[in-house]
C-alpha positions, -999 to 999 in steps of 0.1 A, spaced: -111 -478 -366 -75 -467 -373 -68 -501 -388 -96 -496 -413 -84 -462 -424 -49 -476 -427 -61 -506 -448 -79 -481 -471 -47 -462 -475 -61 -432 -456 -39 -431 -425 -21 -400 -437 -55 -381 -436 -60 -390 -399 -25 -376 -391 -32 -343 -410 -33 -315 -384 -60 -297 -404 -84 -324 -395 -76 -327 -358 -100 -300 -346 -138 -298 -346 -164 -325 -350 -164 -356 -371 -186 -338 -396 -161 -309 -398 -133 -335 -405 -153 -352 -432 -164 -320 -449 -128 -307 -447 -115 -338 -464 -142 -335 -491 -132 -299 -497 -94 -302 -496 -84 -337 -507 -83 -352 -542 -112 -372 -556 -94 -406 -551 -90 -399 -513 -126 -387 -511 -138 -419 -529 -119 -440 -504 -134 -422 -474 -169 -426 -490 -163 -464 -495 -150 -467 -459 -182 -450 -445 -204 -471 -468 -190 -502 -452 -199 -490 -417 
């Protein structure tokens, strides 16, 4: 899974301490709230491919 995030240019999000606690849903909603639209679109595309 980390390889997919890295290929999408999102590995820095996984390393962000703000997203290390809570559930996966907490992590995703935190990203949507705090990251720029480009990063959110990449996360969305990654989830769509799953």
